[in-house]
Structure formats: C-alpha cells, structure tokens
MARNU-188674 format. One record per residue (C-alpha): x, y, z; residue number from 0; chain; residue in one letter. Coordinates in steps of 0.5 Angstrom, whole numbers, plus 2048, in hexadecimal, padded with zeros to 3 digits. Layout:
! residues N
+-----+-----+-----+-----+---+---+
|   x |   y |   z |   k | c | r |
+-----+-----+-----+-----+---+---+
|   X |   Y |   Z | NUM | A | A |
...
+-----+-----+-----+-----+---+---+
END
This chain:
! residues 142
+-----+-----+-----+-----+---+---+
|   x |   y |   z |   k | c | r |
+-----+-----+-----+-----+---+---+
| 800 | 800 | 800 |   0 | A | M |
| 802 | 807 | 7FF |   1 | A | T |
| 804 | 80C | 804 |   2 | A | G |
| 7FF | 80C | 80A |   3 | A | S |
| 7F9 | 80A | 806 |   4 | A | L |
| 7F5 | 805 | 80B |   5 | A | M |
| 7EE | 802 | 80C |   6 | A | L |
| 7EE | 7FE | 812 |   7 | A | D |
| 7EE | 7F6 | 810 |   8 | A | G |
| 7EE | 7F8 | 809 |   9 | A | A |
| 7F3 | 7F4 | 804 |  10 | A | I |
| 7F4 | 7F7 | 7FD |  11 | A | V |
| 7F6 | 7F1 | 7F8 |  12 | A | R |
| 7F6 | 7EF | 7F1 |  13 | A | D |
| 7F0 | 7ED | 7EE |  14 | A | F |
| 7EE | 7E6 | 7ED |  15 | A | Q |
| 7EA | 7E2 | 7E9 |  16 | A | L |
| 7E6 | 7E0 | 7EF |  17 | A | S |
| 7E4 | 7E7 | 7F0 |  18 | A | D |
| 7E1 | 7E8 | 7EA |  19 | A | L |
| 7DA | 7E6 | 7EC |  20 | A | E |
| 7DA | 7EB | 7F2 |  21 | A | R |
| 7DD | 7F1 | 7ED |  22 | A | V |
| 7D7 | 7EF | 7E9 |  23 | A | K |
| 7D2 | 7F1 | 7EF |  24 | A | E |
| 7D6 | 7F7 | 7F0 |  25 | A | L |
| 7D5 | 7F9 | 7E9 |  26 | A | H |
| 7CE | 7F8 | 7E8 |  27 | A | E |
| 7CD | 7FB | 7EF |  28 | A | A |
| 7D0 | 802 | 7EC |  29 | A | S |
| 7CB | 802 | 7E7 |  30 | A | Q |
| 7D0 | 806 | 7E2 |  31 | A | L |
| 7CE | 805 | 7DB |  32 | A | D |
| 7D4 | 801 | 7D8 |  33 | A | Y |
| 7D6 | 7FA | 7D7 |  34 | A | Q |
| 7DB | 7F7 | 7DC |  35 | A | L |
| 7E1 | 7F6 | 7D8 |  36 | A | P |
| 7E5 | 7EF | 7D8 |  37 | A | D |
| 7E9 | 7F0 | 7DE |  38 | A | L |
| 7ED | 7EA | 7DC |  39 | A | S |
| 7F0 | 7EE | 7D6 |  40 | A | S |
| 7F7 | 7EF | 7D5 |  41 | A | P |
| 7F6 | 7F6 | 7D4 |  42 | A | L |
| 7F4 | 7F7 | 7DB |  43 | A | F |
| 7FB | 7F8 | 7DE |  44 | A | L |
| 7F9 | 7F9 | 7E5 |  45 | A | V |
| 7F3 | 7F6 | 7E8 |  46 | A | T |
| 7F2 | 7F6 | 7F0 |  47 | A | K |
| 7EC | 7F5 | 7F5 |  48 | A | V |
| 7EB | 7F8 | 7FC |  49 | A | V |
| 7E9 | 7F2 | 801 |  50 | A | E |
| 7E6 | 7F3 | 807 |  51 | A | L |
| 7E5 | 7EE | 80C |  52 | A | N |
| 7E5 | 7E9 | 806 |  53 | A | G |
| 7E0 | 7ED | 802 |  54 | A | V |
| 7E2 | 7F1 | 7FC |  55 | A | V |
| 7E0 | 7F8 | 7FD |  56 | A | R |
| 7E3 | 7FB | 7F7 |  57 | A | A |
| 7E7 | 7F9 | 7F0 |  58 | A | C |
| 7EB | 7FE | 7EC |  59 | A | G |
| 7EF | 7FD | 7E6 |  60 | A | G |
| 7F4 | 801 | 7E1 |  61 | A | L |
| 7F2 | 7FF | 7DA |  62 | A | Y |
| 7F7 | 800 | 7D4 |  63 | A | L |
| 7F5 | 805 | 7CF |  64 | A | Q |
| 7F9 | 80A | 7CA |  65 | A | V |
| 7F8 | 811 | 7C9 |  66 | A | E |
| 7F8 | 814 | 7C2 |  67 | A | A |
| 7FC | 81B | 7C1 |  68 | A | Y |
| 7FC | 81E | 7BA |  69 | A | L |
| 801 | 824 | 7B8 |  70 | A | W |
| 7FF | 827 | 7B1 |  71 | A | L |
| 802 | 82C | 7AD |  72 | A | D |
| 7FD | 831 | 7AD |  73 | A | R |
| 800 | 835 | 7A7 |  74 | A | T |
| 7FD | 835 | 7A0 |  75 | A | D |
| 801 | 82E | 79D |  76 | A | W |
| 7FA | 82B | 79B |  77 | A | G |
| 7F3 | 82C | 79B |  78 | A | T |
| 7EF | 82A | 7A1 |  79 | A | P |
| 7ED | 824 | 79D |  80 | A | E |
| 7F4 | 822 | 79D |  81 | A | A |
| 7F6 | 823 | 7A4 |  82 | A | K |
| 7F0 | 81F | 7A6 |  83 | A | L |
| 7F3 | 819 | 7A1 |  84 | A | Q |
| 7F9 | 81A | 7A5 |  85 | A | A |
| 7F6 | 81A | 7AC |  86 | A | I |
| 7F2 | 813 | 7A9 |  87 | A | K |
| 7F8 | 810 | 7A7 |  88 | A | L |
| 7FC | 811 | 7AE |  89 | A | L |
| 7F6 | 80F | 7B1 |  90 | A | D |
| 7F5 | 809 | 7AE |  91 | A | S |
| 7FC | 807 | 7AE |  92 | A | E |
| 7FD | 809 | 7B6 |  93 | A | A |
| 7F7 | 805 | 7B8 |  94 | A | M |
| 7F9 | 7FF | 7B4 |  95 | A | H |
| 800 | 7FF | 7B7 |  96 | A | A |
| 7FC | 800 | 7BE |  97 | A | A |
| 7F8 | 7FA | 7BD |  98 | A | W |
| 7FE | 7F6 | 7BB |  99 | A | L |
| 801 | 7F7 | 7C2 | 100 | A | K |
| 7FA | 7F5 | 7C5 | 101 | A | G |
| 7F7 | 7FC | 7C6 | 102 | A | I |
| 7F0 | 7FC | 7C5 | 103 | A | D |
| 7EE | 803 | 7C7 | 104 | A | C |
| 7F0 | 80A | 7C6 | 105 | A | C |
| 7EE | 810 | 7C9 | 106 | A | C |
| 7EF | 818 | 7C7 | 107 | A | L |
| 7EE | 81E | 7CB | 108 | A | W |
| 7EC | 824 | 7C6 | 109 | A | L |
| 7ED | 82B | 7C8 | 110 | A | P |
| 7E8 | 830 | 7C8 | 111 | A | P |
| 7E6 | 833 | 7C2 | 112 | A | G |
| 7E7 | 82D | 7BE | 113 | A | M |
| 7E0 | 82B | 7BD | 114 | A | D |
| 7E0 | 82B | 7B6 | 115 | A | R |
| 7E6 | 826 | 7B6 | 116 | A | F |
| 7E2 | 822 | 7BB | 117 | A | G |
| 7DD | 821 | 7B5 | 118 | A | E |
| 7E3 | 81E | 7B1 | 119 | A | R |
| 7E5 | 81A | 7B6 | 120 | A | L |
| 7DE | 816 | 7B6 | 121 | A | I |
| 7DC | 817 | 7AF | 122 | A | E |
| 7E3 | 815 | 7AC | 123 | A | D |
| 7E7 | 812 | 7B1 | 124 | A | L |
| 7E3 | 80D | 7B5 | 125 | A | G |
| 7E3 | 810 | 7BC | 126 | A | F |
| 7DD | 811 | 7C0 | 127 | A | T |
| 7DC | 816 | 7C5 | 128 | A | K |
| 7DC | 814 | 7CC | 129 | A | D |
| 7D6 | 814 | 7D1 | 130 | A | R |
| 7D2 | 81A | 7D1 | 131 | A | A |
| 7D3 | 81D | 7D8 | 132 | A | G |
| 7D9 | 818 | 7DA | 133 | A | W |
| 7DF | 81D | 7DB | 134 | A | T |
| 7E6 | 81A | 7DA | 135 | A | T |
| 7EC | 81B | 7DF | 136 | A | Y |
| 7F3 | 819 | 7DF | 137 | A | S |
| 7F9 | 818 | 7E4 | 138 | A | K |
| 800 | 816 | 7E4 | 139 | A | Q |
| 802 | 810 | 7E7 | 140 | A | T |
| 807 | 812 | 7EB | 141 | A | Q |
+-----+-----+-----+-----+---+---+
END
C-alpha cells in the first residue's frame, strides 16, 4: 500500500477470476449504463480489489489505450480535401499499427473551438463522441 492510506482490516490484492461474480454484482448495482469489460483482457495492465472481512467491496482496473495526436502543416500546401486525405492516410496506418500491437481503443481530446474538425473525426475517420455528460479526466501515474 502507498503511504498512509489505510482502511482497518482491508486487503488490497490482485483481481482473481473467482472475484468475477462479485464484481458483476457491484457493476449491476452501480446502475451505470455501460457493459462490464472483459477483466481477463491483457489490456487490463492492473486490476485490483479491496477485500474487507473476506468480501470484495471495490474493484478497479487500468486499461491500456492509446491517445491520438496530430500535427498538421496549416500552410497552403494543399486543398482542404488533400489535407483530409493526408490525415486519413495517417489515421489508417496508425490505427492498423496499434491494432497489430494488441491495442483495441484509441482516444483523443479535441481542443476547444475545433468542433468542425470533430465532425470530420466522426464522419471521415470513424471516431465516436464519448458519452454526453461524461467528463474525461487524466492524471500522471507518479
């Protein structure tokens, strides 16, 4: 355990397949509208449970995803269509390369004021807008 984090009698340990039914119960009880992911996936790099008095009370996991970045020359080197084609080529190759490495999800954060490009992400590149009302947060691991 890290630092002074303590809960009397609690044990933090790796998730085990025998915990799955209990985690399914916790997931159902949360009433959140999303499917329980496959906790046995190798993309879950870390999956832990908090066990208190022999009962799993919490489960958390860290799932490996990639974040997309784009740097595009904004000069007049080509038409908007040519620039979009360059982005599509990059996207296709990068997504395939990530898939070959076992990654099945890519996310990105679109800066404010780029809503029009957001439409391109959906219509031309196959991204979907994440859930309405859900806010994305991030933090450094150390």
